C-alpha positions, 0 to 999 in steps of 0.5 A: 500500500502506498504511503498516501492514497489520493482519490480518483473522483469526478468532474472538475476535481478529477480534471485538476488531478490530471495536472496536479497529481504528477507534480505531487508524485514526482516531488514526494518520490524525492522524499521516499514517499509513495502516492497511489490512487484509488478510484471512488468515482461514480463510474468506477463504483458502477463498474466495480458493482457489476463484474459479471457483466464485464469482460476481464479487461473491463473489470474494476476492483472495488476501491471504495470497499478497500478504502473502507477497510483501510480507514479502520486501521492506523495506517490510513493516510487518505487525501479525499477529493469531492466526488459525485453524490449521485441523483438518479438522473446522474446515475442513469447518465453515467450508466448510459455513457458507460454502455456507449463505451462498450460496457454491457451494464444493465439498465437502471430499472425504473420499475423493477418487476422481476427478482433479477430487476429488483436485485439490479435496482438494489445494487444501483441504489447502493451507489446513489447519494452520499454512498462514499462518505459514510464508508470513509468517514471513520472519524469526526470532522475538523473543518476550518479556514487555514490561517493563510487562507483566512488572512488572504480573504481579509486582505482581499475581500470578495464582493458581497451583495447588498442587504436591505431591511425591505428585502422580500427574500425569506425562508418558508418551512412547514409548521407541523407534520414534518420530520422535525415535529414528528421526531422521537429518539432514545438511547439504547441501554444495551446492544440490540437488533431491530426490525422495522414493521408496517402494520396495516389492515392487511397485516404486517410487512417487514420493511427492514430487519437485522438492524444492529446497534451497540449499547449506547446508540442514539436511535431516532425515528420520524416521518413527514406527512405527505398531505401536510407537505402537499398543502404546504407546497401549494400554499407557498406557490400561491404566497410566492406569487402574491409576494412577487418573488421567485419560487425556489426549492432548496433540498439535498437530493444527493445526500438525502437520496431517499427522502429528498428526491420524493419531496422534490418530486412532490414540488414538481407535481405541485407546481404543475398540479393542473397538468397532472390533474388533467393528464396524469394517466397519459403522463404516467404512460409516457414514463413521467416520474416527477421525482426525476424533475421537470427536465425529464418530464418535458423530454418525455411529453415534448411530442404531445402538443396538448400537454405542452400547451397546458404546461405553458399555460400553467407556468404562465400562471405560476410565480417566476421560478429561481433559475439554475441557468436562465439563458438555457431555461433550466429551472430550479425544478429541472433536476434534483441535483442541480440545486443543493441547499448547502451551496444554493442558500449560501450563494443566495445569501452572499448575493444579498438575497437575490436569485436569478429569474427566468428573465435573466434578472436578479430578484428576491426569492421565497426559499422553500425548505420544507423540513424545519429541522435546520431551516431556522439556520438560514432563516436567522441568517437572512433576518440578521443581514436584513437587520445589520447589512451584509457581512464585511469579509475584511474584518469578519472573524471565522466559524470553525466546525467540529462535526459528528459524522463517524460511523454513519452518525445521523446519516438521514436519508443516505441509508436503507431505513427510509421508506415512502408509505404506500398504505395507512397503518402503524410503523414500528421499530421492534427490538429483538426482545419484543420491545417497541422502540418507536412507533408512528401512525402513518398515511399513504404518501408519508415519508418515514425514516430512522437514523442513529449515532453510536456512543463511541463517535459521540464521545470522540466528537465531544473530546475533539471539540474540547481539544479544538477549543483548548487550541483556539481559546475562542467561543465554542457552541454546541448547536443542539436544541434541548426541545428536539428529541435527538438533540436532547439525547446528545446533550445527555452525553455532552454535559457529563463529559464536559463536566468530567473534563472540567471545561463546562464553562468553556462551552455553550449549548444553543438551538440552531437558530440562537447559535446562528445569531450568536455566531454571526454576532461573534464574527461580525465583531471580528472574533472567532467561534467553533460550531460543534454540530451533528452531521447534517449541520456540519454539511450545511455550515461548512459551506455557509460560513466559508462562502460568506467569509471566503467566497468559497468552501473549496478552500477549507482545511478539512481534517478527519482524525480517524478513530483508529489512528489514521488520517483522512484529509478532505479538500473542500466542496465540489458543488460547482464542479459541473459548471467548471467542466462545462466551461472547460469543454467549451473554452478549454479554461478550468477555473477550479481552484486547487487550494483545498488540495494544497492544504490537504496535501500539507496536512497529509505529509505532516501526518505521515511525518508524525506517524511514520517518523519520516523527517523528509516528509515533514520538510515536504509538508512545510514547503507545501505550506510555503508554496500555498502562501505563495499562491495566495500572496502573489495572486496565482489562483485561477481566474474565472475568464477564458484567456486568463490564468486557470487551474493549470497555471496555478499548478505551475506556480505551486510547483515552482514555489514548492521547489524553491522552498525545498531548495532554500530550506536547510533541514534536509540537504539531500532535498535541497540539492535535489530541488535546486535545479528543479526550481532553477528550471521552473523559474528560467522557463517561466515565459515559455511554460506560461505561453504554452499553457495560455496557447491552448485556451479558447477552442472547445476540447474533447475529454472523451466522456463526462463521467469517465473521461479518456485518460490520454485525452484528459492528460493532453488537455490538462498537461499542455506544457511540454516544457513543464512536463519535462521538468516535472518528469525529469 
């Protein structure tokens, strides 16, 4: 096994890897450090799941499973780039692309009828959503802006949209009948195995069995009323029209791969309610599934003039919709994975509460977030900026995050214990000793789900927060609501640990709404705070605050201290990656910023030095930090515009600054001697290298695929400087 594993992923981060990874491997080899790769891309995971359908040459090892075993060992040192958390349209798109390349994969069964089709569907469903992170995250999350990154953002503040007190932008959530209001939770006194049973007038149906929990596990159950959801959506459509704002739905159908696509589909159906009422049967015959989005729906009914006319009439009568791409007519409801709440809401808030409408102009928006569990975070943020005006990045402090996520903690929606209810009855969680742990009365169309958090990860999370607060010495808040069932169980863990460690006075416990305001007040004063949160809030806040502070979440330092002693180093968010790929295809310009990769690389090398006693790796890591500082200080990050420096240029500058730092240091004479001529060559050939990189921009390029690009074509696109390549390879 290599000393460091660098993950092969998808979209813009993987394209950037084609340029950056050869540099990493070349420099690391000089210190005796091997850097290998493992494929956790969507395409790679699909191929690994169906070996019996492929030729011997086409078969691919299950690298995700292998990494899943590695992260449970002290030897783990993994740099994880953001991968696709696939929605059904993305999954189907990847399957079709692979089939076109000659892989005899089965189609995705939309309505499996036979046992074979059900087995295929189950295998594919295991690849949807956040299928990678729960496997690799065998530790809790420590995310923060590196000091150099935060300092640069303060010295070079990004543009923020203006907030005014009369802004009509608001957050709308259900006042009842949602996951938040129906949640029940308990902590198991002993190890147990549970089954989930739906009891109806026709008898009992076992939905899931053999769900095992160790002693001390917090087990939740809840449901969203389908009727309440439909009434809420209908009311918000009308209210949005009355307010004269944009209708915008904010979900996470990628991570919440079972529940949120259903909710998304209900919104599509609600927006086109008159059309479904009139043409529902015909649309069903055409294969329309509202969960697949408006884009898929339009593609299926485009040849039916009557339906298309009624859709046009309906859309004209509805409020204008928040657009993903107004130039191309791609709406908020086109594809569930196009609008991801943790990226879309911070972007809208940063823009002063404005979203793009179908007319190509900015407007206030009704931000519809059906479940009320975490919607108050965004609601309070909007209220704060209405009252106080926009955040000033030049003076703002920072919000760090310690997130509970180890061993699939709080994996709402990304697990096999979420169900859409087909028949009225009672759904129960029954333990192996016959105890009914949780019970809910449910109706057809309801969405029921359960999740859990184990004792060891919870305790590790609290101790990680204690360590982080001691290191930072700043305000630290547990974002937990004592009036929420799940949070109350966590508080019962948190308080005794804080008291036993003698640090209870160093921490506060607040509900998310109050914690949001407290955190915004703190950073507005230029001070720092630590948000200590559960898994979903970790996901949301590590986009919200970085986007406000830094303009992006891709530059965050993300360290996962694995519970068995290894390290997982994440490189930032990839929510904007599809747009980056589109621009590269059209203009051969990649604006992806690899700063997250730079930060993760430095931490990984330092961790390797600490765990393996490799002094040369420490020198490499220190030089990485110097190179990262050089990228920031000299403005070498990628530009958004074609014809200006892009991702490939930033990699040249990083390699140069890295080589210069290694040549200048005196801790390792061998490395200094090795890199002195490298640094000299990179500097002497600056004009030639930059000219070669600039010369390729403008024309469109062919990568040989989207989900699985052609390696040779991608290398040719991402490594166009023969001069730079020769220096690195030499």
